[in-house]
N, C-alpha and C positions, 0 to 999 in steps of 0.2 A: 504494500500500500504506500502511496506517495507521501513524503513528509509534508507536502502542502496540505494534506488532509488531517494533519495533527492539530488539534485545537485545545485551547484553554478557554473555558466559559465560566464566568463567575461574577460575583459582587464583592466589593471590599470596602473598608473604612475610608478609602480615598474619595469615593463619590457617594457611597450609601450611608445614611445615618443609622444609628443603632436600631431604630424601629424597623427599617428595611432589612438590615442584615439579620435581624431576629426572624422576620418572615421567611427569608431564604435559607435559614439554617437547617441543617439535617442532623438528626440524632443517629446513633450507630444503627438502630433498628431501621430507620428511614433510609439510610445509606445502603444497607444490605438489601432492602426491598427494591430500591432503585436499581441496583446492580443486577439483581435477579431478573427484573422486568426488562432491563436493557439487553441482557443476554437473550431473552426470549424473542425480542423483536429484531435480533440480528446485529447488535452492536458488538464488534469483535473484541474490543478491550476498552476498559474505562476505569479511572480512579476517581474517588470522591474525597475531597478534603474540606471539612467544615470546622472552623475555629471561631473565636470571638472576633477576629479580624476580618475573616473572609469565608466564603463558601465557593469552592471551585470544582468543576468537573473537567478532567482532561483525558484525551485519548484520540483515537482515529474515528473519523466519520466522513461520509460523503457530504454531509450538510450539518454545520454547527447548530442549526435550529433544532435538530433532534435532541441535542444536549440541553438546550434551553427548555424544551418541552418536558424533558425528564425532570429537570430541576424544579419546574413549576408544579409538575404532577405530584411530586413527593414532598414538597414543602408548601408553605402558605403563600409563597411568592406568586406574583402575577406577571404575565408576559409583557403587558404594557409598562409596568414598573421596571422590568428588566431592560427594556429598550431605552429607558431614560437613564438608568443608573448602573446597568451592568456593562460587561465588556466581553469581547471575543478577541483572542490572540491566536494567530496561526503560524504553522511552520517553525522555522528556526527561532523566531521571536518568542513563540510559546515555550520552547525548550529553555531558552535563556531566562525567561520569566520564572520558570520552576526552579532553576538554579538559584536565582536571586531570592525567591521565597524561602527555599530550604536553608539559605545562609543567613536569614534574618534581615536582609536589606529592604524587604518590602513590608516588614512588620510595623504595626502601630507603635510598638516599643522597639526602637532600633536595636538590632542585634539579638532579638528574642531567640533564646536557645531551646524553647519548648516546641517550636514549630517542626523541627526535624523528627522528633518523636511522633508527632501527629501524622506526618507524611509516611513514616514507617508503618503506623497502624493502618493508614489508608491502603498502602500497598499490600499489606498482609491480608486484609479483608478481600481485596480484589483477587489476589492470588488464590486464596481459599476457594473462591467462587469461579476460578479458572477464567478470569477476565484480564489477564496480563499476558504479554508476549515477550520475546527476547529483547526487543527494543525497549519496552517499558522497564523491564528489570535492569537492564544495563544503564538506562538513564537514571533511575532512582539510586542505583549504587554509586553512580558518578556524582549525583547531587549530595549524597550522604558523605562521600569522601571530601567533596569541596567544602561542605559545612564544617567538617572536622578541622580542615586546614585553616578555615577562617577563624574558628574558635581558638585554635592553638597557636596560630602564627600572627594574629592581630589582637588588638584590644577592643574589638567591636562588641564583645560580650561582657565587658566590665560594667559594674554598676547594676542598675535596675533593668535587667534584660528579660524579665518575664512578668506576667500579670501577678503571679503569686508573690514575687519579691516586691513588686510595686505596691501591692496591698499592705505588706508589712511596713514598707517605708512610709506609706501614707499614715499608718497607725503611729509610728514613731514620731512623725512630724506634728501630729494633731492631738495626741493623747499624752497627758502627763502621768508620771509614775506608772508606766505600763506594766512593770513587773508586779504591781499590786492589783492590777485589774483582772476581772473575771472574763476570760476569753472563751467563746464557744465556737468551734468549727463544725459546721454541718456539711458532711459530704467527704467521702474518703476515696474519690477517684484520683486520677493523675494530678489534676490541679490541686485538689485537696491535700494530697500527699506532699506536694512541693510546698504548699502554703504552710503545712504543719512543720516541715523541716526548717523553713525560714523563720517561723515564729519561735521555734526552740533556739535557733542560732542567735537571733537578734534582739529578742525581747527580755531574755533572762527571767521569763515567767515560768514557774514550775507547777502551775495548776491550770493548764489548758485542758478544756474538756472537748472530746471528739465524739460526735454522734453520726452514725450512718444507718441507713435502713437495714443493711446487713451487718450485724454486729461483728461477725467473724472477720470481715475485711478491716474494720476499724481496729480490732485487736491486733491484727498483723502489723498495722502501722504503729500502734501504741508500743509494740514490742521493740521497735526500732528507735522511736523518739521519746518514749517515756511520757505519754500524755494519759489523761484520765478518760476512760471509755465509759459512756453511759448508754442505756438502751434507748431505742427510738421512741418508746412510750414515755420517756422522761424529757422529751424535747421542750414541751411547754414550761415545765418547771425550771429547766436550765436556762431558757431564754429570760425568764423573770430574774434570775440571778446575775445575768450577764451585763457587762459594760460594753462588750464588743461581740457582735455576731457576724461571722464570716460564712457565707453560703456558697458552696461549690458542689451542688448536687447534680448538675448536668441533666436535669429532667426536661421534658417537653413543655411542662406547664409550671406555674409558680408553686413552690413548696412552702413558702412563707407568705402569709397574708396578714391583714390587720387583726383578724380574730386571734392569731397566735401571739400577738405582742401585747403584753400586760405589764409594762415596765413603769416603775415609779421613780426612775432615775434616768439620766441621759443614756441613750443607747446608740452606738454607732453600728450601722448595718452595712456590710460590704458584700455586694453581689458579684461573684466572679463567673457567673454562668451566662451562656447565650444559647437559646433564648433565656430571657431573664427569669430567674427562679424566685425572685422577691417581687411581689406585687407592688407596682409603683405607688399605689395608694398608701402604702406603709409610711411614706414620707410625710403624710398629712398628720400623723400622730405626734402629739406634743413631745418634745425632748428626744425625738428619733431623727437621726441623720442617716440618709441613704446615699451610698456611693456605688456607682457601677463601673464596669471595666473601662468605658470610654474616658471617664474622669481620671482614672488611674493611669491610663495610657498617655494622657496629655501632660502628666507631671514632668516638669523639667528638673530632673535631679542634677546634682553637682557633677556627675560623671558624663552627662550627655555630650557636652562640648568636647570632652576627651575622646569619647567613642566616635564622634563624627570625623575626627582626624584619621581614623583607620578605614574610612569608607573606600578611599582610592586603592589601598592595598588589598582590601577584601574583593573589590571589583576585579583587580588584576588576577587574583587567585581564581575567581569564578570564570573569567575569560579563558585562562589557561586550561581549566578543567573542562570547559565547554569545547575548546579546540581539540582536546584529547578524545572526547566523546564523538566529535564530528569526524575525526580521522577514522575512528572505529566504524562509524556509520557509513562513511564512504567506502571503506574496504569491504563492507558486507556485500556490496553489489557485485563483487567478483566471485562470491562463494559458489553460485550455481555453475559458472564457467569452470572454476577450478575443480569442482567435484566431477564435472563432465570429463575433464582431462584425466583425472585420477582413475575414474571408472574405465576409461578407454585404455589406459596403459596397463591396468590390472587385468584386462581381458586376456585370457590365455592365448587367443589367436594373434594378439599383437604385442604380447609382453616381450621386452628385450632385457638386456643385462642391467640396465640402469634402473635403480629403484623408482617406482612410480611416485612414491611420496616425496622423494628427494627432488625429482623433476618438477612436481607440482609446487613444491616450496620455492624453487627457483623462479618459476613463472609468477607465483604470488608476489615474491619480493620485487620482481621487475615491474609488475603492474602498480604496486603501491608506491614505488620510488619514481615511476615515470607515468604519472596519471595522464599527461598530455598525449602520450603515445599508446595508452592502454587500449583504446578502441581499435586502432589499426592492428596492434599485436593480436588482440583477441580475434579479429576478423580473419587474420592470416592463419591462426591455429585452428579456427573453426573449419576453414576450407581444407587445411592440410589433413586434419584427422577426421573430417566429416562429423563433427560433433553436433549433438542435439541437446538443448537445454532451455529452460524457461528464462527468457530474457527480461521478463517483467518481475523483478525481484520485489518481494514483500518486505517492508521494513520490519 
């Protein structure tokens, strides 16, 4: 399939406000359902990545509109809204975009290191449903390697480079005597786990309470970070005790509403979920302050200007990684031809003393090192050996 038919379709914080991104967001269940349906209607391969920053679908298609339809079918998003606030990127630009996303250059918080883990999960889900091919796998591996280099060879990920860290930084900047405050963390998923780790590291608070619908998962985290685990049935009671409530439940609908808040003292509520898991009406309650991911992402911490200095180096790493991937991609087009030569030479009727694999390797080396002469050389060998192979290579 032609690279020109590779597309990224999505919405992100750059154009779409929180309410719009919320409508287009996809849960794990919705992503799975979307992929299963896509496979049924003949989409050869597809990945779905939905975060608080963006929701994107990327893969091969004859028409990117099919991806837009899938996105709108399995989310609350509307086609007319997508036309105004969404985007379509194709071909090599789409691949470069994914490299940038995976390295944190396109994140709402510059250098966000959580995004690469989310991309890995997206890939694993598609692979499990047999919705990836060699191209997709190689591309994601290249993106992962580029991300590692950016993180280890630049300072792009210094400071507040994740929503979970930004939440803790916000608390430290706005709440006095944090070590003495009652902190309740509701949700033990990936973001909840990262938030828990950051709370332990930076607040010096030894009485953080963790609640999750599945207590076993909360207990696994508690074993690592020494927090207090309470049952889900105790949520109301713990909210009343809390000075700070952090919600990272990752549900499709609000898990915290006005009816659950019965606080007689100031309460800071931080919602780290998309779609929002705290009903916005909670902010109407006296002495309750509600903060969401967009507000955290806009924080200008003291390390931001320092991180910006590393953008050029990060982009250089990404460009080099993309070029390596592009070389691999270009070399793939010779594969059917080289296999045809090898099969011909391994045929007992034409086998000679020279190793088939050795000669095939020599031809491959010539083609890769002399791309301008490759077509002429291939035509000559096709005529010489009367080779037959599929010239329409699928990426």
